[in-house]
C-alpha positions as CSV (number, residue, x, y, z in Angstrom):
1,X,66.4,22.5,-38.5
2,X,64.1,20.4,-36.4
3,X,60.6,21.6,-35.8
4,X,58.7,20.7,-32.7
5,X,55.0,19.9,-32.7
6,X,53.8,21.7,-29.6
7,X,50.3,21.2,-28.2
8,X,48.2,24.3,-28.7
9,X,47.2,25.4,-25.2
10,X,44.8,27.9,-26.6
11,X,42.8,25.2,-28.4
12,X,42.8,23.0,-25.3
13,X,41.5,26.0,-23.2
14,X,38.7,26.7,-25.7
15,X,37.7,23.1,-25.8
16,X,37.7,22.9,-22.0
17,X,35.6,26.0,-21.6
18,X,33.1,24.7,-24.3
19,X,32.9,21.3,-22.5
20,X,32.3,23.0,-19.1
21,X,29.6,25.2,-20.5
22,X,28.0,22.3,-22.4
23,X,28.0,20.2,-19.2
24,X,26.5,23.0,-17.3
25,X,23.7,23.5,-19.9
26,X,23.0,19.8,-19.9
27,X,22.8,19.7,-16.1
28,X,20.4,22.7,-16.0
29,X,18.3,21.1,-18.8
30,X,18.0,17.8,-17.0
31,X,17.1,19.5,-13.7
32,X,14.3,21.5,-15.4
33,X,13.0,18.3,-17.0
34,X,13.1,16.5,-13.6
35,X,11.2,19.3,-11.8
36,X,8.6,19.5,-14.6
37,X,8.0,15.8,-14.5
38,X,7.9,15.8,-10.8
39,X,5.3,18.6,-10.9
40,X,3.2,16.6,-13.4
41,X,3.3,13.5,-11.3
42,X,2.3,15.5,-8.2
43,X,-0.6,16.9,-10.0
44,X,-1.7,13.5,-11.3
45,X,-1.2,11.6,-8.0
46,X,-2.0,14.1,-5.3
47,X,-4.0,17.0,-6.6
48,X,-6.3,15.3,-9.1
49,X,-6.5,11.9,-7.4
50,X,-10.0,11.0,-6.2
51,X,-10.2,11.2,-2.5
52,X,-11.9,8.5,-0.5
53,X,-12.3,9.7,3.0
54,X,-11.5,7.4,5.9
55,X,-15.1,8.0,7.1
56,X,-16.6,6.5,4.0
57,X,-14.2,3.5,4.2
58,X,-15.1,2.9,7.9
59,X,-18.8,3.3,7.1
60,X,-18.5,0.7,4.4
61,X,-16.7,-1.7,6.6
62,X,-19.2,-1.2,9.5
63,X,-22.1,-1.8,7.2
64,X,-20.5,-5.1,5.9
65,X,-19.8,-6.2,9.5
66,X,-23.3,-5.4,10.7
67,X,-25.4,-6.8,7.8
68,X,-26.9,-10.2,6.9
69,X,-26.1,-11.6,3.5
70,X,-25.0,-14.5,1.4
71,X,-21.3,-15.3,1.3
72,X,-21.7,-18.4,-0.9
73,X,-25.1,-19.5,-2.0
74,X,-24.0,-22.9,-3.4
75,X,-22.4,-23.9,-0.1
76,X,-25.3,-22.2,1.8
77,X,-22.9,-19.9,3.8
78,X,-24.5,-16.7,5.1
79,X,-22.9,-13.7,6.8
80,X,-24.3,-12.4,10.0
81,X,-23.5,-9.3,12.0
82,X,-20.3,-9.6,14.0
83,X,-22.0,-9.0,17.3
84,X,-24.4,-11.8,16.7
85,X,-21.5,-14.1,15.6
86,X,-19.5,-13.3,18.7
87,X,-22.6,-14.0,20.9
88,X,-23.3,-17.3,19.2
89,X,-19.7,-18.4,19.5
90,X,-19.7,-17.7,23.3
91,X,-23.0,-19.6,23.7
92,X,-21.7,-22.6,21.8
93,X,-18.4,-22.7,23.8
94,X,-20.4,-22.5,27.0
95,X,-22.7,-25.3,25.9
96,X,-19.7,-27.5,25.0
97,X,-18.0,-26.8,28.3
98,X,-21.2,-27.8,30.2
99,X,-21.6,-30.9,28.1
100,X,-18.0,-32.0,28.7
101,X,-18.3,-31.3,32.5
102,X,-21.6,-33.2,32.6
103,X,-20.0,-36.1,30.7
104,X,-17.1,-36.1,33.1
105,X,-19.5,-36.0,36.1
106,X,-21.6,-38.9,34.8
107,X,-18.5,-41.0,34.0
108,X,-17.2,-40.4,37.6
109,X,-20.6,-41.4,39.1
110,X,-20.6,-44.7,37.1
111,X,-17.3,-45.7,38.5
């Protein structure tokens, strides 16, 4: 008589259930690791990070903009307060304009 090798559905069912449970356990484990690492990174980057207030940054920038000092000693470049620099720029531009208009007037008179 011929015998048939049938697939054991009971073994397939047990293997499927074990695979599903194993996959579920792995997913839960990975999620817990993710949330633990996320919490550690949050602690490191946000909670324990040194805070530099915007006021201190602004005060530092203001003090640099309003102070005299060397930029490059070898090239003899100095930094001056920004208000003084803007005033000097306007004065120089006005002087150049008056010189160019005076030169234009004198060249027209000589014609």
